[in-house]
VEXTOR-513690 format. One record per residue (C-alpha): x, y, z; residue number from 1. Coordinates in pm, 1 decimal. Example, Ala and Ser with C-alpha at 12.3 -4.5 7.8 and 13.67 -1.06 7.14 Angstrom:
<pts>
- x_y_z_zase
- 1230.0_-450.0_780.0_1 .
- 1367.0_-106.0_714.0_2 .
</pts>
This chain:
<pts>
- x_y_z_zase
- 12749.4_12549.8_10056.8_1 .
- 12777.8_12740.4_9754.8_2 .
- 12490.6_12660.8_9439.5_3 .
- 12384.7_12716.6_9110.9_4 .
- 12058.4_12588.2_8925.9_5 .
- 12062.8_12587.2_8568.7_6 .
- 11722.0_12603.1_8361.7_7 .
- 11652.9_12587.3_8008.8_8 .
- 11495.9_12360.2_7774.8_9 .
- 11205.2_12258.0_7503.1_10 .
- 11502.4_12188.7_7260.5_11 .
- 11845.7_11994.2_7329.4_12 .
- 11983.1_12319.7_7214.4_13 .
- 11869.4_12501.2_7518.9_14 .
- 12014.4_12219.4_7721.3_15 .
- 12365.9_12103.7_7601.7_16 .
- 12517.8_12471.9_7648.6_17 .
- 12427.6_12441.0_8004.0_18 .
- 12576.9_12089.9_8021.6_19 .
- 12906.1_12237.7_7851.4_20 .
- 12917.9_12448.5_8141.6_21 .
- 12950.0_12199.1_8448.0_22 .
- 13322.1_12156.6_8433.0_23 .
- 13413.6_12496.7_8495.2_24 .
- 13152.8_12593.3_8714.6_25 .
- 13254.2_12305.7_8949.5_26 .
- 13530.3_12524.6_9042.2_27 .
- 13301.6_12781.5_9207.8_28 .
- 12985.8_12584.0_9318.3_29 .
- 13002.2_12263.6_9530.6_30 .
- 12619.7_12190.4_9376.5_31 .
- 12456.7_12245.9_9047.9_32 .
- 12081.0_12159.1_8962.9_33 .
- 11893.1_12162.6_8694.6_34 .
- 11558.4_12251.9_8642.8_35 .
- 11339.1_12227.0_8333.9_36 .
- 11000.4_12087.8_8205.1_37 .
- 10842.2_11788.4_8326.6_38 .
- 10867.5_11577.1_8049.7_39 .
- 11103.3_11766.7_7817.0_40 .
- 11429.6_11619.4_7619.0_41 .
- 11667.4_11834.9_7865.9_42 .
- 11544.3_11589.9_8172.5_43 .
- 11729.8_11284.4_8057.5_44 .
- 12022.9_11525.2_7922.0_45 .
- 12059.8_11663.6_8250.8_46 .
- 12021.9_11308.1_8445.9_47 .
- 12291.9_11165.5_8211.1_48 .
- 12515.1_11441.6_8300.5_49 .
- 12466.1_11314.7_8675.4_50 .
- 12278.1_11604.6_8779.8_51 .
- 11964.0_11632.5_9015.6_52 .
- 11676.4_11709.2_8815.7_53 .
- 11329.8_11898.4_8908.5_54 .
- 11065.7_11933.0_8675.7_55 .
- 10827.7_12236.8_8662.6_56 .
- 10477.7_12292.4_8491.9_57 .
- 10537.4_12550.6_8174.5_58 .
- 10363.9_12678.1_7892.4_59 .
- 10535.8_12741.0_7545.4_60 .
- 10490.1_13129.5_7429.1_61 .
- 10339.3_13184.9_7100.9_62 .
- 10377.2_13477.9_6907.6_63 .
- 10037.2_13423.9_6693.9_64 .
- 9722.6_13430.1_6800.8_65 .
- 9581.8_13062.0_6918.0_66 .
- 9303.7_12992.8_7168.5_67 .
- 9573.4_12733.5_7378.6_68 .
- 9748.4_13109.9_7473.3_69 .
- 9449.5_13186.2_7725.2_70 .
- 9559.7_12892.0_7931.0_71 .
- 9952.1_13032.5_7925.9_72 .
- 9904.5_13273.6_8225.3_73 .
- 9748.3_12994.9_8455.9_74 .
- 10055.2_12750.8_8320.9_75 .
- 10300.5_13034.5_8388.0_76 .
- 10171.2_13112.9_8725.0_77 .
- 10181.9_12715.8_8848.6_78 .
- 10518.5_12728.6_8703.3_79 .
- 10622.0_12988.7_8885.5_80 .
- 10481.6_12876.3_9237.0_81 .
- 10622.4_12537.1_9167.6_82 .
- 10947.2_12646.0_9090.3_83 .
- 10963.4_12892.5_9390.5_84 .
- 10895.2_12571.8_9598.5_85 .
- 11220.8_12410.7_9475.6_86 .
- 11409.8_12762.6_9516.0_87 .
- 11331.9_12765.0_9863.4_88 .
- 11436.0_12428.0_9900.2_89 .
- 11751.6_12433.3_9704.5_90 .
- 11848.8_12816.0_9820.7_91 .
- 12077.8_12861.5_9510.1_92 .
- 12342.6_13152.6_9527.4_93 .
- 12227.4_13207.4_9128.7_94 .
- 12042.7_13074.7_8851.3_95 .
- 12151.7_13034.2_8511.5_96 .
- 11879.5_13033.7_8229.9_97 .
- 11986.7_12921.0_7882.8_98 .
- 11607.7_13022.7_7780.9_99 .
- 11326.8_12873.6_7596.6_100 .
- 10998.4_12905.1_7757.5_101 .
- 11103.4_12611.4_8001.4_102 .
- 11316.9_12873.0_8179.3_103 .
- 11074.8_13144.8_8223.6_104 .
- 10898.3_13031.5_8565.6_105 .
- 11218.5_12944.2_8681.8_106 .
- 11371.5_13315.4_8608.1_107 .
- 11079.9_13467.8_8748.9_108 .
- 11010.2_13273.0_9088.4_109 .
- 11422.0_13347.9_9132.4_110 .
- 11386.9_13727.1_9094.9_111 .
- 11058.0_13713.8_9341.9_112 .
- 11327.6_13579.8_9592.9_113 .
- 11626.4_13808.4_9511.4_114 .
- 11818.7_13540.3_9365.4_115 .
- 12069.5_13681.2_9095.1_116 .
- 11957.3_13554.5_8753.1_117 .
- 12206.0_13547.2_8457.8_118 .
- 12071.1_13427.9_8114.2_119 .
- 12249.7_13375.2_7768.4_120 .
- 12098.3_13428.6_7408.0_121 .
- 12244.5_13168.3_7144.5_122 .
- 12045.7_13327.9_6804.6_123 .
- 12102.1_13633.6_6656.8_124 .
- 11785.5_13760.1_6692.6_125 .
- 11636.8_13712.4_7084.3_126 .
- 11391.9_13451.4_7156.0_127 .
- 11041.6_13578.6_7313.2_128 .
- 11094.2_13402.2_7654.7_129 .
- 11486.3_13564.8_7672.6_130 .
- 11322.4_13909.1_7589.1_131 .
- 11059.5_13878.8_7864.0_132 .
- 11330.7_13694.5_8114.8_133 .
- 11578.2_13991.2_8044.2_134 .
- 11389.1_14223.8_8294.0_135 .
- 11444.0_13970.2_8585.8_136 .
- 11800.1_13934.0_8485.2_137 .
- 12127.2_14066.2_8631.5_138 .
- 12317.4_14010.8_8300.0_139 .
- 12208.2_13872.6_7952.4_140 .
- 12506.4_13764.6_7786.2_141 .
- 12501.7_13667.0_7372.9_142 .
- 12699.2_13479.7_7111.0_143 .
- 12663.6_13761.1_6889.9_144 .
- 12809.0_14068.0_6925.9_145 .
- 12507.7_14257.0_6815.3_146 .
- 12283.5_14098.5_7016.2_147 .
- 12400.9_14235.1_7316.5_148 .
- 12283.4_14557.9_7195.7_149 .
- 11884.9_14454.9_7190.0_150 .
- 11883.9_14423.6_7594.6_151 .
- 11960.0_14726.3_7847.2_152 .
- 12155.3_14479.1_8049.5_153 .
- 12322.2_14289.3_7721.7_154 .
- 12704.8_14171.4_7744.3_155 .
- 12869.0_13991.0_7437.0_156 .
- 13085.1_13679.4_7543.8_157 .
- 13065.4_13444.8_7256.4_158 .
- 12884.9_13082.8_7313.2_159 .
- 12909.3_12769.0_7511.6_160 .
- 13064.4_12506.4_7335.7_161 .
- 13149.4_12157.5_7446.3_162 .
- 13491.8_12067.9_7518.8_163 .
- 13433.1_11721.0_7402.8_164 .
- 13450.0_11758.9_7054.9_165 .
- 13796.0_11938.6_7036.5_166 .
- 14094.4_11676.9_7000.6_167 .
- 13956.1_11327.2_6850.5_168 .
- 14241.5_11196.4_6633.0_169 .
- 14078.5_11168.8_6248.9_170 .
- 14195.7_10819.9_6234.1_171 .
- 14025.7_10697.4_6554.8_172 .
- 13702.5_10891.3_6423.0_173 .
- 13755.5_10750.4_6086.2_174 .
- 13769.9_10405.6_6204.9_175 .
- 13450.5_10423.9_6420.1_176 .
- 13245.0_10486.9_6085.2_177 .
- 13437.5_10201.2_5914.7_178 .
- 13590.8_10454.8_5650.0_179 .
- 13946.9_10459.1_5480.7_180 .
- 13982.3_10833.2_5449.7_181 .
- 14057.7_10776.7_5086.3_182 .
- 13788.2_11055.3_5024.7_183 .
- 13692.4_11356.2_5173.4_184 .
- 13416.7_11313.1_5425.3_185 .
- 13068.4_11501.1_5442.5_186 .
- 12871.9_11535.3_5732.5_187 .
- 12515.8_11578.1_5689.2_188 .
- 12270.4_11657.9_6005.6_189 .
- 11898.1_11845.9_6045.7_190 .
- 11936.5_11863.5_6409.3_191 .
- 11830.4_11605.4_6669.0_192 .
- 11489.1_11590.9_6464.5_193 .
- 11631.5_11572.0_6143.8_194 .
- 11516.8_11754.5_5839.0_195 .
- 11297.8_11601.3_5549.0_196 .
- 11386.3_11848.9_5306.2_197 .
- 11725.4_11800.1_5359.4_198 .
- 11700.3_11388.2_5351.9_199 .
- 11495.8_11368.3_5062.3_200 .
- 11771.1_11617.5_4846.8_201 .
- 12059.7_11388.6_4943.6_202 .
- 11853.6_11086.0_4877.9_203 .
- 11812.8_11241.9_4522.5_204 .
- 12219.4_11351.7_4513.1_205 .
- 12401.8_11026.4_4634.8_206 .
- 12446.0_10946.3_4271.0_207 .
- 12638.6_11288.6_4216.4_208 .
- 12795.6_11282.0_4589.6_209 .
- 12928.0_10931.8_4636.9_210 .
- 13167.4_10914.1_4367.4_211 .
- 13358.1_11203.8_4535.6_212 .
- 13265.4_11164.5_4915.0_213 .
- 13221.3_10932.9_5156.6_214 .
- 12892.1_11025.9_5374.8_215 .
- 12789.2_11056.8_5758.2_216 .
- 12403.0_11121.4_5734.2_217 .
- 12224.2_11154.1_6050.8_218 .
- 11853.1_11150.8_5946.5_219 .
- 11674.8_11215.8_6237.3_220 .
- 11416.2_10948.5_6455.4_221 .
- 11197.1_10770.8_6200.1_222 .
- 11390.7_10856.3_5884.1_223 .
- 11618.3_10559.7_5822.3_224 .
- 11596.2_10476.0_5425.4_225 .
- 11448.2_10121.5_5353.8_226 .
- 11737.7_10054.6_5108.3_227 .
- 12041.5_9921.3_5279.0_228 .
- 12319.4_10227.5_5212.0_229 .
- 12608.0_10073.7_5030.1_230 .
- 12971.1_10193.2_4969.9_231 .
- 13055.8_10514.3_5146.3_232 .
- 12717.4_10589.7_5314.8_233 .
- 12670.5_10586.8_5668.8_234 .
- 12341.9_10683.1_5809.4_235 .
- 12234.6_10704.5_6150.7_236 .
- 11893.9_10844.7_6299.8_237 .
- 12059.7_10991.4_6570.8_238 .
- 12454.6_10985.1_6693.9_239 .
- 12544.4_11061.7_7048.7_240 .
- 12899.6_11046.1_6968.4_241 .
- 12920.6_11395.6_6741.5_242 .
- 13245.8_11406.2_6832.6_243 .
- 13370.6_11145.3_6619.6_244 .
- 13159.0_11278.8_6332.7_245 .
- 13281.7_11629.8_6351.5_246 .
- 13623.2_11509.6_6362.0_247 .
- 13588.3_11308.1_6041.9_248 .
- 13420.2_11598.0_5892.3_249 .
- 13590.3_11777.6_5576.1_250 .
- 13266.0_11960.1_5488.0_251 .
- 12915.0_11946.5_5640.6_252 .
- 12526.9_12042.2_5563.6_253 .
- 12339.1_12144.9_5821.7_254 .
- 12063.8_12353.9_5955.3_255 .
- 12160.0_12673.0_6150.0_256 .
- 12051.7_12662.2_6498.9_257 .
- 12298.2_12841.2_6695.5_258 .
- 12428.8_12577.1_6923.4_259 .
- 12527.2_12326.3_6692.9_260 .
- 12646.9_12594.4_6443.2_261 .
- 12884.8_12770.1_6687.0_262 .
- 13021.2_12424.7_6731.2_263 .
- 13079.4_12359.7_6360.7_264 .
- 13227.2_12670.1_6295.9_265 .
- 13476.3_12645.0_6638.7_266 .
- 13601.1_12360.0_6419.6_267 .
- 13636.6_12574.9_6107.2_268 .
- 13455.8_12316.7_5920.2_269 .
- 13334.2_12440.6_5577.9_270 .
- 12982.6_12422.5_5582.8_271 .
- 12658.3_12456.6_5377.0_272 .
- 12374.8_12609.8_5617.0_273 .
- 12016.8_12519.1_5495.7_274 .
- 11812.5_12740.0_5755.0_275 .
- 11480.6_12649.6_5855.9_276 .
- 11242.4_12904.1_5664.9_277 .
- 11040.9_13161.2_5842.1_278 .
- 10705.3_12988.5_5906.4_279 .
- 10871.8_12654.3_6015.1_280 .
- 11087.1_12878.3_6267.7_281 .
- 11066.5_13234.7_6391.4_282 .
- 11326.3_13316.6_6117.2_283 .
- 11632.2_13306.6_6372.3_284 .
- 11830.9_13076.0_6179.8_285 .
- 11801.5_13275.0_5862.5_286 .
- 11973.9_13544.4_6059.9_287 .
- 12197.2_13314.0_6227.4_288 .
- 12315.1_13170.6_5872.9_289 .
- 12324.6_13516.9_5714.7_290 .
- 12583.1_13625.8_5994.2_291 .
- 12847.0_13354.8_5927.2_292 .
- 12786.7_13393.7_5562.3_293 .
- 12876.4_13784.4_5556.4_294 .
- 13208.9_13669.7_5741.7_295 .
- 13278.8_13424.6_5487.6_296 .
- 13239.1_13136.2_5713.0_297 .
- 12968.1_12950.4_5517.2_298 .
- 12728.8_12898.0_5219.2_299 .
- 12403.1_12946.2_5287.8_300 .
- 12127.0_12762.2_5040.9_301 .
- 11779.5_12871.6_5105.6_302 .
- 11523.6_12562.1_5169.6_303 .
- 11311.7_12713.1_4860.4_304 .
- 11595.8_12625.4_4637.2_305 .
- 11709.3_12333.5_4759.4_306 .
- 11734.8_12013.1_4485.9_307 .
- 11987.2_11739.4_4465.2_308 .
- 12142.8_11955.7_4181.7_309 .
- 12178.5_12269.0_4430.1_310 .
- 12295.6_12062.0_4708.4_311 .
- 12582.2_11923.5_4505.9_312 .
- 12679.5_12254.2_4397.0_313 .
- 12678.8_12407.9_4732.2_314 .
- 12879.0_12113.7_4874.3_315 .
- 13152.9_12122.4_4606.3_316 .
- 13165.2_12478.7_4613.8_317 .
- 13266.7_12468.3_4973.0_318 .
- 13480.6_12192.9_4985.6_319 .
- 13675.9_12355.4_4692.3_320 .
- 13694.9_12700.8_4840.5_321 .
- 13784.1_12535.1_5221.0_322 .
- 14129.2_12696.4_5269.3_323 .
- 13968.8_13041.0_5226.9_324 .
- 13670.4_12937.3_5454.0_325 .
- 13923.3_12872.5_5705.7_326 .
- 14163.1_13151.0_5610.5_327 .
- 13824.8_13379.8_5683.6_328 .
- 13776.6_13203.0_6035.8_329 .
- 14118.8_13325.3_6140.6_330 .
- 13951.6_13676.8_6094.8_331 .
- 13652.6_13624.2_6216.4_332 .
- 13736.5_13363.6_6515.6_333 .
- 13444.5_13175.9_6697.3_334 .
- 13568.5_13017.5_6997.1_335 .
- 13431.8_12870.7_7321.1_336 .
- 13298.9_13128.1_7591.1_337 .
- 13310.2_12825.0_7880.9_338 .
- 13555.5_13009.5_8109.1_339 .
- 13394.6_13368.7_8066.0_340 .
- 13032.6_13247.2_8100.2_341 .
- 13121.2_13042.4_8410.4_342 .
- 13316.0_13353.0_8584.3_343 .
- 13056.3_13569.1_8502.3_344 .
- 12825.1_13357.2_8720.5_345 .
- 13037.6_13293.7_8966.2_346 .
- 13038.8_13706.2_9001.1_347 .
- 12687.1_13700.7_9133.1_348 .
- 12729.1_13432.4_9411.6_349 .
- 12593.6_13597.4_9715.5_350 .
</pts>
């Protein structure tokens, strides 16, 4: 009975691409399991997708010196040992890793048992966990063409993208939010936890934006404004029906995390990208954003220059230039790699 184990977590961005592959993996594997952290966000997401879930201890890897780094080897060893026991019980044909520190113990344990491992790197600049994991993998697949050159076993395929974001009728999506469609819709999202800098700029810019746009704003947990929203402004802490928001959107303001970015680009939504600055991240979002700006698919606004005025200017610019941005997407198409990634995973069935 053929079995594949999915692993990866720490953030939703390391988990949702795994879940996008499930319908395709079911063509080649009879059983699909998920191994992640003991209490991470991936546990709920995997279980909601109907997968049997196993948690292992894991340690977040830090590029800078901290006292907590001394405990990392012990935590990784504990995670490898528990992951190994799970692998011995489930006996998978292949392991697919989406990266993040959560996946490292699983990848090491699989290599020790000569279980083939295929990994995927979403960002333009590889994360530390995937750089370490690469030596244990048969292949490291990448979302960006240039990133494949960072690995001896790298191969460019593109990014996993959820099928469910495509094909939602715009009239149904507008009705979901109670919008008329008389004005273009601006989608604002700072990721699953929101973004304080973006939220503040949007709040200050509402007076300028609302006469021209209806706005769907996903502000993150605990960030709902005290004042009751008025007119065409819809604000949510979290939205589990992003396919409806995407179907409405005539323009978007977002961070530059790779997975949500590839979804937005695959839908050809004109976007203002406000990447997390270096220091708040390892700088991966900056490189992701610059790639799409270089392709003529997005407008990049540095957080250091983010004000109500600069935000309004950026939104108006991408919306006014939307036809050129969409034409550029024909030269630089962004498409789902679900089928290709699943085929490669299946090639390593023992």
